[in-house]
C-alpha positions as CSV (number, residue, x, y, z in Angstrom):
1,M,0.1,-0.1,-0.1
2,E,1.8,3.8,-1.0
3,V,1.5,5.9,1.9
4,V,1.1,9.2,1.4
5,N,1.9,11.9,4.1
6,S,-0.2,14.9,5.2
7,S,2.3,17.7,2.9
8,S,1.5,15.6,-0.5
9,F,-2.0,14.7,0.1
10,P,-3.3,17.8,-2.2
11,L,-1.3,16.9,-5.1
12,F,-2.2,13.2,-4.9
13,L,-6.1,14.2,-4.8
14,H,-6.1,16.0,-7.9
15,S,-3.5,13.6,-9.9
16,R,-5.5,10.4,-8.6
17,W,-9.2,11.0,-8.2
18,S,-9.8,14.6,-10.0
19,P,-11.8,12.5,-12.8
20,A,-14.0,11.1,-10.5
21,I,-15.2,14.1,-8.8
22,L,-15.7,15.9,-12.2
23,F,-17.8,12.8,-13.5
24,G,-19.8,13.5,-10.4
25,L,-20.2,17.0,-10.3
26,G,-21.6,16.3,-14.3
27,F,-24.0,13.9,-13.0
28,I,-25.4,16.2,-10.3
29,S,-25.5,19.3,-12.8
30,S,-27.5,16.4,-15.3
31,V,-29.8,15.9,-12.8
32,L,-30.5,19.5,-11.5
33,I,-31.2,20.8,-15.4
34,M,-33.5,17.6,-15.7
35,I,-36.0,18.1,-12.7
36,S,-35.8,22.4,-13.2
37,F,-37.2,21.1,-17.0
38,N,-39.7,18.7,-15.8
39,F,-41.4,21.5,-13.0
40,G,-41.0,24.0,-15.5
41,T,-43.2,21.8,-17.7
42,I,-45.7,21.1,-14.8
43,I,-46.1,24.6,-14.2
44,S,-46.5,25.8,-17.4
45,P,-48.0,22.6,-19.4
46,Q,-49.4,24.7,-22.2
47,S,-46.7,26.6,-23.4
48,S,-45.0,23.3,-24.1
49,L,-48.1,21.5,-25.9
50,S,-48.4,24.6,-28.2
51,T,-44.8,24.5,-29.6
52,S,-45.1,20.5,-29.8
53,S,-48.4,20.8,-31.6
54,E,-47.3,24.0,-34.1
55,S,-44.3,21.2,-34.8
56,R,-46.5,18.7,-35.3
57,S,-48.9,20.6,-37.6
58,S,-46.3,22.2,-39.7
59,E,-44.8,19.0,-40.5
60,L,-48.2,17.2,-41.1
61,L,-48.6,20.1,-44.0
62,L,-45.5,19.7,-45.4
63,T,-45.2,16.2,-45.3
64,P,-48.1,14.3,-45.5
65,S,-48.4,10.3,-44.4
66,S,-48.1,8.1,-47.2
67,E,-52.0,7.0,-46.3
68,Q,-52.8,10.8,-46.7
69,L,-51.1,11.0,-50.2
70,A,-52.9,7.4,-51.3
71,G,-56.2,9.6,-51.3
72,P,-56.3,11.1,-54.9
73,V,-58.4,13.8,-54.4
74,W,-56.4,15.0,-51.2
75,S,-53.1,14.9,-53.5
76,F,-54.6,17.3,-55.7
77,F,-55.3,19.9,-52.8
78,F,-52.0,18.8,-51.2
79,R,-50.3,20.1,-54.4
80,H,-52.5,23.6,-54.8
81,S,-53.0,24.2,-51.2
82,S,-50.4,26.1,-51.4
83,R,-52.0,29.1,-52.8
84,S,-55.2,28.8,-50.4
85,G,-55.7,29.1,-46.7
86,N,-57.2,26.2,-44.8
87,N,-60.3,26.7,-42.7
88,S,-62.2,25.0,-40.6
89,V,-66.2,24.3,-40.6
90,H,-67.3,25.8,-37.4
91,S,-70.2,28.1,-35.5
92,T,-71.8,27.1,-32.7
93,T,-73.8,29.9,-32.5
94,G,-75.5,29.9,-36.1
95,K,-73.4,32.9,-36.9
96,H,-70.9,32.3,-39.5
97,S,-66.8,33.2,-39.2
98,D,-64.5,32.8,-42.1
99,A,-61.0,32.4,-40.5
100,S,-60.1,29.6,-38.5
101,A,-57.1,27.0,-39.0
102,L,-58.2,23.4,-38.6
103,P,-56.0,21.8,-35.8
104,V,-53.8,18.8,-36.9
105,I,-52.8,16.7,-34.1
106,N,-52.2,13.2,-34.4
107,N,-52.5,12.6,-30.1
108,E,-55.7,13.0,-28.3
109,E,-53.7,13.0,-25.1
110,S,-51.3,15.6,-25.7
111,M,-53.8,18.3,-26.9
112,S,-55.4,21.1,-24.5
113,S,-59.2,21.0,-24.2
114,S,-59.9,23.9,-26.2
115,A,-57.9,22.3,-29.0
116,L,-59.8,19.1,-28.9
117,S,-63.1,21.1,-28.8
118,R,-62.0,22.7,-32.1
119,L,-61.0,19.6,-33.7
120,K,-64.8,17.4,-32.9
121,N,-66.4,20.5,-34.1
122,S,-64.4,20.5,-37.5
123,T,-65.3,16.9,-37.8
124,A,-66.3,16.2,-41.4
125,C,-70.0,15.3,-41.0
126,D,-73.1,14.6,-42.9
127,I,-73.7,18.1,-44.5
128,F,-76.9,17.2,-46.5
129,T,-78.7,16.1,-43.3
130,G,-80.4,19.2,-41.4
131,K,-82.9,21.6,-41.4
132,W,-83.8,25.4,-42.7
133,V,-83.3,28.1,-40.6
134,E,-84.1,31.8,-40.8
135,D,-81.8,33.7,-41.1
136,D,-81.5,37.6,-41.8
137,T,-77.6,37.8,-42.9
138,Y,-78.8,35.8,-45.9
139,P,-79.1,35.9,-48.9
140,L,-75.6,36.0,-49.9
141,Y,-75.9,38.9,-52.3
142,E,-79.3,41.3,-53.4
143,P,-81.7,40.1,-55.5
144,D,-81.8,42.0,-58.8
145,T,-78.3,42.8,-58.8
146,C,-75.7,39.9,-60.7
147,P,-75.7,40.5,-64.3
148,F,-75.3,36.7,-64.6
149,V,-78.5,35.6,-63.5
150,D,-80.9,34.7,-66.7
151,K,-83.8,36.7,-66.8
152,K,-86.5,33.4,-66.2
153,F,-84.8,33.0,-62.7
154,N,-84.4,36.8,-61.5
155,C,-87.9,36.4,-59.7
156,Q,-87.7,39.9,-58.0
157,Q,-87.2,41.6,-61.3
158,N,-90.4,39.9,-62.8
159,G,-92.4,41.0,-59.7
160,R,-92.5,38.7,-57.2
161,Q,-92.6,40.9,-54.0
162,D,-92.5,38.4,-51.4
163,D,-89.3,38.2,-49.8
164,K,-89.0,35.4,-47.2
165,Y,-87.9,32.6,-49.3
166,L,-84.6,34.2,-49.6
167,R,-83.8,34.1,-45.7
168,W,-83.2,30.3,-45.6
169,R,-80.2,28.5,-44.8
170,W,-79.5,25.3,-44.2
171,A,-78.0,23.8,-41.0
172,P,-76.8,20.5,-41.0
173,S,-77.8,18.4,-37.9
174,D,-74.5,17.4,-36.3
175,C,-72.1,20.2,-37.5
176,N,-71.6,24.0,-38.9
177,L,-71.6,24.9,-42.1
178,Q,-69.1,27.6,-42.8
179,R,-70.6,30.6,-44.9
180,F,-69.7,30.8,-48.4
181,N,-66.5,33.3,-48.8
182,G,-65.8,33.8,-52.2
183,K,-62.4,35.8,-51.5
184,N,-61.3,32.2,-50.0
185,M,-63.2,30.3,-53.2
186,L,-61.2,32.5,-55.8
187,E,-58.1,31.3,-53.9
188,I,-59.3,27.8,-54.2
189,L,-59.4,28.3,-57.9
190,R,-56.6,30.6,-58.5
191,G,-55.3,29.4,-62.0
192,K,-57.7,26.6,-62.2
193,R,-61.0,25.7,-64.2
194,L,-64.4,25.6,-62.3
195,V,-66.6,23.5,-65.0
196,F,-70.5,22.7,-64.4
197,V,-71.4,20.3,-67.2
198,G,-75.7,18.9,-67.7
199,D,-78.9,20.6,-68.2
200,S,-80.5,24.2,-67.1
201,L,-80.6,23.3,-63.6
202,N,-76.7,23.2,-63.6
203,R,-76.9,26.3,-65.2
204,N,-78.9,27.6,-62.6
205,Q,-75.7,26.7,-60.4
206,W,-73.3,27.9,-62.0
207,E,-74.9,31.5,-62.5
208,S,-75.2,31.3,-58.7
209,M,-70.9,30.7,-58.0
210,L,-70.8,33.7,-60.5
211,C,-72.8,35.8,-58.3
212,M,-71.3,34.6,-55.2
213,L,-67.8,35.2,-56.5
214,R,-68.8,38.7,-58.2
215,N,-70.2,39.6,-55.0
216,S,-66.7,39.3,-52.9
217,L,-64.5,41.4,-55.4
218,S,-64.0,45.2,-55.1
219,N,-62.9,45.2,-58.8
220,Q,-65.6,43.4,-60.5
221,S,-64.9,44.6,-63.5
222,G,-62.1,42.1,-63.6
223,I,-64.9,39.5,-64.6
224,T,-64.5,38.9,-68.7
225,H,-66.2,36.6,-70.9
226,K,-64.1,34.7,-72.4
227,H,-64.1,35.4,-76.7
228,G,-66.2,33.6,-78.4
229,S,-68.6,32.3,-75.6
230,N,-70.8,33.6,-73.1
231,R,-70.5,30.9,-70.9
232,I,-66.6,30.9,-69.5
233,L,-66.0,33.7,-67.5
234,S,-63.1,34.7,-66.5
235,F,-61.6,35.8,-63.2
236,L,-58.8,37.8,-64.2
237,D,-57.2,38.5,-61.0
238,Y,-57.0,34.9,-59.9
239,N,-56.2,34.0,-63.2
240,C,-59.1,31.1,-63.0
241,T,-62.6,30.5,-65.3
242,V,-65.7,29.2,-64.2
243,E,-67.8,27.6,-67.0
244,F,-70.8,25.8,-68.2
245,Y,-71.3,23.3,-70.8
246,K,-74.8,22.3,-71.9
247,S,-75.5,18.5,-71.8
248,R,-79.2,17.3,-71.1
249,Y,-77.7,13.7,-71.3
250,L,-74.6,13.9,-70.8
251,V,-74.5,11.1,-73.5
252,D,-75.1,12.0,-77.3
253,M,-77.7,12.9,-79.4
254,N,-78.5,12.3,-82.7
255,E,-81.0,13.7,-85.4
256,G,-84.0,11.3,-85.4
257,S,-86.3,9.6,-88.0
258,G,-89.3,8.1,-89.0
259,E,-90.9,7.6,-85.6
260,S,-88.5,9.6,-83.6
261,D,-87.3,13.3,-83.8
262,Y,-84.0,12.5,-81.5
263,T,-82.3,9.4,-80.4
264,I,-79.9,9.4,-77.5
265,S,-76.8,7.3,-77.9
266,L,-76.4,6.0,-74.5
267,D,-73.4,4.5,-75.2
268,R,-71.6,7.2,-76.3
269,M,-70.3,10.7,-74.9
270,D,-71.4,13.6,-75.8
271,K,-69.4,15.3,-78.6
272,M,-68.5,18.5,-76.1
273,E,-67.0,16.0,-73.8
274,V,-63.2,17.3,-75.3
275,K,-64.1,20.8,-73.8
276,W,-64.5,19.3,-70.4
277,R,-61.3,17.7,-70.2
278,K,-58.4,19.1,-68.1
279,A,-60.8,20.7,-65.9
280,D,-59.7,21.3,-62.0
281,V,-63.3,20.9,-60.8
282,L,-65.7,19.2,-62.3
283,I,-69.7,19.3,-61.8
284,F,-71.9,17.1,-63.8
285,N,-76.0,16.3,-63.7
286,T,-78.3,15.1,-65.5
287,A,-82.0,14.0,-64.5
288,H,-84.8,16.2,-65.5
289,W,-84.4,15.3,-69.4
290,W,-85.1,11.4,-68.4
291,G,-88.8,12.1,-66.9
292,P,-91.9,11.0,-69.4
293,G,-92.5,14.7,-70.2
294,K,-89.4,14.9,-72.0
295,I,-88.6,11.5,-73.7
296,G,-91.7,9.5,-73.3
297,N,-92.0,6.0,-72.2
298,G,-88.7,5.4,-74.3
299,E,-90.2,4.4,-77.6
300,N,-87.9,4.2,-80.5
301,R,-85.7,7.2,-78.4
302,F,-82.8,5.2,-77.0
303,Q,-79.8,3.8,-79.1
304,E,-76.6,2.0,-78.8
305,G,-74.3,1.5,-81.6
306,D,-76.8,1.2,-84.6
307,K,-79.4,-0.6,-82.9
308,I,-82.6,1.6,-82.0
309,H,-84.4,0.2,-79.0
310,R,-88.2,-0.1,-79.9
311,N,-89.2,0.3,-76.2
312,L,-86.5,0.6,-73.6
313,D,-87.4,1.4,-69.4
314,V,-86.0,4.9,-69.5
315,N,-85.1,4.2,-65.8
316,L,-82.4,1.3,-67.2
317,A,-81.8,3.8,-70.3
318,Y,-80.6,5.9,-67.6
319,K,-78.3,3.9,-65.9
320,R,-76.6,2.7,-69.1
321,A,-76.1,6.3,-70.1
322,L,-74.6,7.0,-66.8
323,F,-72.2,3.8,-66.8
324,T,-71.1,5.3,-69.9
325,W,-70.2,9.1,-68.4
326,A,-68.5,6.7,-65.3
327,N,-66.2,5.0,-68.4
328,W,-65.3,8.3,-69.5
329,V,-64.4,10.0,-66.3
330,D,-62.5,6.7,-65.1
331,A,-60.7,6.9,-68.7
332,H,-60.2,10.7,-69.3
333,V,-60.0,12.4,-65.6
334,D,-56.7,12.3,-63.7
335,P,-58.0,12.2,-59.9
336,L,-54.3,13.7,-58.6
337,E,-55.4,16.7,-61.3
338,T,-59.3,16.8,-61.2
339,V,-62.0,17.0,-58.9
340,V,-65.5,15.2,-59.9
341,F,-68.8,16.0,-58.1
342,F,-72.1,14.6,-59.5
343,R,-75.1,16.7,-58.3
344,T,-78.0,14.6,-57.4
345,Y,-81.7,15.1,-58.5
346,S,-83.5,18.7,-58.1
347,P,-87.1,18.3,-57.3
348,K,-90.1,19.7,-58.8
349,H,-92.9,21.2,-56.9
350,F,-95.8,20.8,-59.3
351,R,-99.4,20.7,-57.9
352,G,-102.4,19.8,-60.2
353,G,-100.4,18.6,-63.1
354,A,-97.3,18.1,-64.7
355,W,-95.2,20.8,-66.0
356,N,-96.7,20.7,-69.2
357,A,-100.5,20.0,-68.1
358,G,-101.1,23.1,-65.7
359,G,-99.1,22.2,-63.2
360,H,-98.8,25.0,-60.7
361,C,-96.6,26.5,-57.4
362,E,-97.6,29.9,-56.7
363,D,-98.2,31.3,-53.3
364,E,-95.9,29.4,-52.0
365,T,-94.0,31.6,-49.2
366,E,-91.9,29.0,-46.6
367,P,-90.3,25.7,-46.7
368,S,-92.5,22.5,-46.4
369,H,-92.1,20.2,-43.5
370,E,-92.0,17.6,-46.0
371,D,-90.5,16.4,-49.1
372,S,-91.8,15.4,-52.0
373,D,-91.1,14.1,-55.5
374,S,-89.9,11.2,-53.7
375,H,-90.4,8.4,-56.3
376,T,-88.4,10.2,-59.1
377,S,-85.9,11.6,-56.9
378,L,-85.1,8.1,-54.9
379,S,-84.6,5.9,-58.5
380,K,-82.4,8.7,-59.6
381,I,-80.0,8.3,-56.5
382,K,-80.5,4.7,-56.2
383,A,-78.9,4.5,-60.2
384,I,-76.3,6.8,-59.6
385,E,-74.8,5.4,-56.9
386,D,-74.3,1.8,-58.1
387,V,-72.6,3.8,-60.9
388,L,-70.2,5.5,-58.2
389,G,-69.7,2.4,-56.8
390,S,-68.2,0.9,-60.0
391,M,-65.8,3.8,-60.5
392,K,-61.7,3.9,-60.1
393,V,-61.7,7.5,-60.1
394,P,-63.3,9.0,-56.8
395,V,-66.6,11.2,-57.2
396,R,-67.7,13.4,-54.6
397,L,-71.6,13.5,-54.3
398,L,-73.5,17.0,-53.8
399,N,-76.3,15.1,-52.2
400,V,-78.9,17.6,-52.8
401,T,-82.0,16.0,-53.5
402,K,-83.7,16.0,-49.8
403,L,-82.7,19.4,-48.6
404,S,-84.2,20.8,-52.0
405,A,-87.0,18.9,-51.9
406,Y,-88.5,21.1,-48.5
407,R,-87.8,24.2,-50.5
408,K,-91.2,24.3,-52.6
409,D,-91.1,28.4,-51.7
410,A,-88.0,28.8,-54.0
411,H,-89.3,28.3,-57.5
412,P,-90.2,31.2,-60.2
413,S,-93.6,29.7,-60.3
414,I,-95.4,32.6,-62.3
415,Y,-92.1,35.1,-61.8
416,W,-90.3,33.2,-64.6
417,H,-91.3,36.1,-67.3
418,T,-91.9,40.2,-66.3
419,Q,-95.2,39.9,-67.7
420,R,-96.7,36.7,-66.7
421,L,-98.7,36.3,-69.9
422,N,-99.8,32.9,-69.2
423,I,-100.1,32.0,-65.4
424,S,-101.1,28.4,-66.5
425,Q,-97.3,27.7,-67.7
426,Q,-95.6,27.6,-64.3
427,D,-91.6,27.3,-63.6
428,C,-91.8,24.9,-60.6
429,G,-88.5,22.9,-61.4
430,H,-85.5,25.7,-61.6
431,W,-85.1,28.1,-58.7
432,C,-85.0,31.6,-58.3
433,L,-81.8,33.8,-57.7
434,P,-80.9,34.5,-55.1
435,G,-82.0,31.3,-53.5
436,L,-81.7,27.6,-53.5
437,P,-78.7,27.0,-56.1
438,D,-76.4,28.9,-53.4
439,T,-77.3,26.7,-50.7
440,W,-75.8,24.2,-53.1
441,N,-72.8,26.0,-53.9
442,E,-72.2,27.1,-50.0
443,L,-72.6,22.8,-49.7
444,L,-69.4,22.4,-53.0
445,Y,-67.5,25.1,-50.8
446,N,-67.6,23.4,-47.5
447,D,-66.8,20.3,-49.2
448,L,-63.9,21.7,-51.1
449,I,-62.6,23.3,-47.8
450,S,-62.9,20.1,-46.1
451,L,-60.4,18.6,-48.7
452,L,-58.0,21.0,-47.8
453,A,-58.1,20.8,-43.9
């Protein structure tokens, strides 16, 4: 054993034990630091949570998971979302707010109660089931102020005096719609094409969208018709277009001969389809022209190849035409580039006869408590659901049928013309503008921003 005298002890301690002493001091310091960090977290958990939530949100928005990217529609908006803000569906008071970011958080256990509440209030739900509530903040634009409204839909200009039909808002049962924000919608559409394809009910919705977007602009002179077409409107400041293409059946029509004035080619798309390609958002519809008042009972009306069917059930023909449309979508639409919607059947409200047999709907001033036209609507919806279920490209169903069925008060009725020369011929199929199609577009808007969220 080595013996050390007192005079040399300090030197011995420095040379033999200093590493152990330094290690001990370092360990004690680390423990103290960890204790102070945890104590601070316990004292102020919100600051720590806020930081971690922001970090996770940024990471998720910048680098979505493979599961998120697997959704074609989500991918489309992710690649374009740098030009548009994320919005949440919110409001519990019936009032609408325009700017609230949807929290993007993975783990509920790490969320504050307020963040969890906002997330649950923002969760997507069935926006097509609900009720109509009176709301004095509507309509979204003033009557007789929008130059894009067809004269037949401009009910106030044509003499309608009551205006309560303008002040109804659709309220889903389990969530809250975000009020339409035209500037947000234009940001979503920046550099894109929004295209409506279908019959005059889709024209009704197209005109509504134009008016709702126009009303958000301070510089309304920045809206121009595309050269050579009065159904393509350009919003110059946003480099986007909102377009309508008339296609009653979506499939092709041929001049008839013999017993039929025209035939419908169930196996061939409308020749105009080349104009719809490369659109960024597509909204299709077809329904009203498949009724007996338009094409009878299907005798000598439907064609496949060179064969004209002597008698083909109209509902079966409708479904075959939808399959032709579905095949076109699957073949020509890239789900990473285009979002496709199909708007369901828009109900009619004729009393006492059909549109061409004295049917009428005047003097209706409030929504009904019962839907109508249910047999027609159910068969049409069943057909489109069957077809959508067979498709490769995802198509979003804009299911406006039931909510529209309550609105017997919102048709032009006798106010489709300024003179009202023939009140026995009323329009109980289209809708006044402002009016119900504004709600369809508000639902479309909410569906689009839910994709962004």
